[in-house]
DRENGUVEX-721007 format. One record per residue (C-alpha): residue in one letter; x, z, y. Coordinates in Angstrom, 3 decimals. Layout:
R   code          u          w          v
R      A          X          Z          Y
...
This chain:
R   code          u          w          v
R      M    134.882    -13.807     26.001
R      A    137.401    -12.227     28.326
R      N    137.188     -9.269     30.615
R      L    136.446     -9.988     34.269
R      R    140.073     -9.747     35.448
R      E    141.220    -12.305     32.843
R      T    138.321    -14.586     33.772
R      A    139.227    -14.280     37.457
R      Q    142.838    -15.157     36.618
R      S    141.676    -18.318     34.811
R      V    140.010    -19.682     37.975
R      L    142.287    -18.107     40.597
R      F    144.040    -21.376     41.526
R      E    140.730    -23.185     42.127
R      A    139.306    -20.177     44.000
R      R    142.309    -20.037     46.328
R      D    141.872    -23.751     47.021
R      G    138.338    -22.994     48.211
R      I    136.770    -26.315     47.214
R      A    135.439    -25.655     43.715
R      W    132.071    -24.111     42.979
R      I    132.565    -21.454     40.310
R      A    129.879    -20.633     37.768
R      V    130.145    -16.975     36.760
R      Y    128.306    -15.798     33.656
R      K    128.226    -13.033     31.056
R      E    128.046    -13.179     27.285
R      G    127.501     -9.741     25.903
R      R    130.107     -7.546     27.571
R      G    132.476    -10.457     28.251
R      W    132.701    -12.694     31.313
R      G    133.151    -16.419     31.686
R      A    133.719    -18.800     34.576
R      A    133.816    -22.566     34.957
R      C    134.687    -24.710     37.959
R      F    132.598    -27.610     39.220
R      W    132.938    -30.027     42.126
R      P    129.365    -31.222     42.784
R      D    128.282    -33.477     45.613
R      I    125.716    -32.009     47.960
R      N    122.988    -34.303     49.214
R      R    121.402    -34.293     52.678
R      D    118.831    -31.719     51.565
R      G    121.538    -29.282     50.428
R      E    120.833    -29.909     46.749
R      F    123.701    -30.051     44.275
R      I    124.355    -33.353     42.514
R      F    126.466    -32.680     39.428
R      D    128.360    -35.344     37.499
R      L    126.763    -36.324     34.226
R      D    129.941    -35.090     32.530
R      D    129.195    -31.563     33.780
R      A    125.609    -31.567     32.485
R      E    126.398    -30.384     28.961
R      Q    128.673    -27.600     30.164
R      I    126.059    -26.354     32.644
R      K    123.370    -26.409     29.941
R      E    125.666    -24.376     27.662
R      I    126.317    -21.815     30.407
R      L    122.602    -21.443     31.153
R      A    121.857    -21.083     27.427
R      I    124.415    -18.263     27.250
R      D    123.301    -16.561     30.473
R      P    120.217    -17.642     32.440
R      N    121.374    -15.257     35.207
R      A    124.639    -17.123     35.799
R      V    125.562    -17.575     39.454
R      I    127.492    -20.329     41.181
R      V    129.671    -19.383     44.142
R      N    132.200    -20.993     46.430
R      P    135.094    -19.055     48.009
R      E    134.747    -21.031     51.235
R      Y    131.047    -20.230     51.730
R      Q    130.732    -16.837     50.067
R      N    133.022    -13.846     50.329
R      L    135.029    -13.849     47.104
R      G    137.904    -11.866     48.562
R      P    140.558    -12.184     51.225
R      T    141.813    -15.626     52.130
R      G    144.545    -17.098     54.288
R      E    147.713    -15.110     54.733
R      E    146.255    -12.054     53.023
R      G    146.014    -14.020     49.801
R      M    143.441    -13.800     47.070
R      T    144.483    -11.825     43.987
R      R    142.801    -11.774     40.619
R      D    141.564     -8.245     41.347
R      T    139.928     -9.166     44.658
R      L    138.471    -12.302     43.091
R      A    137.120    -10.276     40.146
R      K    135.434     -7.844     42.563
R      G    133.880    -10.725     44.517
R      M    132.666    -12.425     41.335
R      R    131.124     -9.168     40.050
R      W    129.471     -8.500     43.423
R      H    127.844    -11.958     43.547
R      Y    126.765    -11.748     39.915
R      E    125.107     -8.366     40.464
R      L    123.547     -9.554     43.728
R      Q    122.107    -12.679     41.980
R      D    121.978    -14.546     45.311
R      S    123.048    -17.991     44.137
R      L    121.651    -18.553     40.662
R      L    123.037    -21.544     38.796
R      A    119.568    -22.224     37.358
R      E    118.213    -22.702     40.896
R      Q    121.019    -25.091     41.870
R      W    120.993    -27.028     38.599
R      Q    118.839    -30.104     38.427
R      E    118.467    -32.111     35.275
R      P    119.930    -35.549     36.022
R      A    117.047    -37.929     36.552
R      E    116.754    -40.893     34.289
R      L    117.385    -44.133     36.124
R      E    114.702    -46.699     35.669
R      A    116.140    -50.057     34.699
R      S    113.615    -51.860     36.882
R      T    114.340    -49.826     40.027
R      I    117.063    -52.111     41.363
R      K    118.000    -55.435     39.831
R      V    120.431    -58.260     40.354
R      G    119.092    -60.553     43.063
R      D    117.403    -57.820     45.100
R      R    118.087    -58.021     48.832
R      F    118.753    -55.080     51.152
R      Y    119.433    -54.778     54.853
R      T    122.638    -52.793     55.450
R      P    123.970    -51.613     58.819
R      R    127.452    -52.999     58.199
R      F    126.809    -56.376     56.508
R      C    123.188    -57.196     57.498
R      T    121.142    -58.547     54.576
R      V    122.996    -58.543     51.262
R      T    122.091    -59.754     47.779
R      I    122.873    -57.516     44.813
R      D    125.166    -59.217     42.298
R      A    125.639    -56.232     39.953
R      V    124.003    -52.876     39.209
R      F    126.019    -49.902     37.936
R      T    124.949    -46.449     36.766
R      S    127.722    -44.624     38.672
R      E    129.827    -45.160     41.767
R      E    132.930    -44.599     39.650
R      D    132.019    -47.597     37.447
R      A    131.357    -49.765     40.503
R      R    134.689    -48.783     42.054
R      M    136.511    -49.522     38.784
R      H    135.083    -53.051     39.013
R      G    136.433    -53.498     42.542
R      Y    133.336    -52.606     44.600
R      R    134.880    -50.328     47.230
R      E    133.614    -51.342     50.689
R      S    130.913    -49.056     52.085
R      T    127.904    -50.839     53.553
R      C    126.606    -47.663     55.264
R      Y    123.261    -48.225     53.523
R      N    121.067    -45.118     53.538
R      G    118.384    -45.494     50.887
R      D    117.579    -44.952     47.235
R      C    120.860    -46.498     46.118
R      V    124.478    -46.808     47.148
R      I    125.534    -50.359     47.976
R      L    129.216    -51.261     47.807
R      G    130.955    -54.542     48.578
R      K    133.859    -56.334     46.913
R      P    135.891    -59.003     48.736
R      E    135.955    -62.379     46.978
R      G    138.302    -64.471     49.021
R      L    138.333    -65.127     52.748
R      N    135.028    -64.293     54.468
R      R    133.174    -63.775     51.183
R      M    131.866    -60.488     49.804
R      V    129.732    -59.672     46.761
R      F    127.685    -56.485     46.480
R      A    126.742    -53.975     43.807
R      A    124.108    -51.258     43.803
R      V    124.206    -47.814     42.218
R      P    120.758    -46.165     41.992
R      V    120.787    -42.572     43.223
R      P    119.033    -40.216     40.775
R      Q    116.055    -38.591     42.431
R      A    115.907    -34.803     42.369
R      R    113.363    -33.477     39.917
R      S    110.392    -31.784     41.425
R      A    110.188    -28.036     40.962
């Protein structure tokens, strides 16, 4: 593990960008940091990619007191024309870690298992943009659906995301992606 200044240097680019959420943790006397880009649902809960799950579990196993901070929402040092340096970032990271105000363990939610029977091909949903649609495919992630050409938002607000794919003139097929439900605390 590195000292805090080296750790700050390793995430300085992402911190200056202001978009990433940075997990800050300690292992012995050393410091570590990892960047994440979670979605945030309507309730303010973090939705992490499944790819990030293992890394978050490893961080929490190393340090249950790890914090997750964002330069845009928390004061991690000067921004704008003043510029963020590794020293100011290191001070901000240390301050938030010692304050323990945004614990990673409180923001982390184990990804819920999707039930296969939740949404199936043939189910019908009313969507604001396309009225009643029939589901032709079900995917486990939006990324998979988009890779298969389902890109049109239906503006559906429910327990799944419904995307459309044009199939010729005036014809659209639809796919659903179940949204994992947050685990209860």
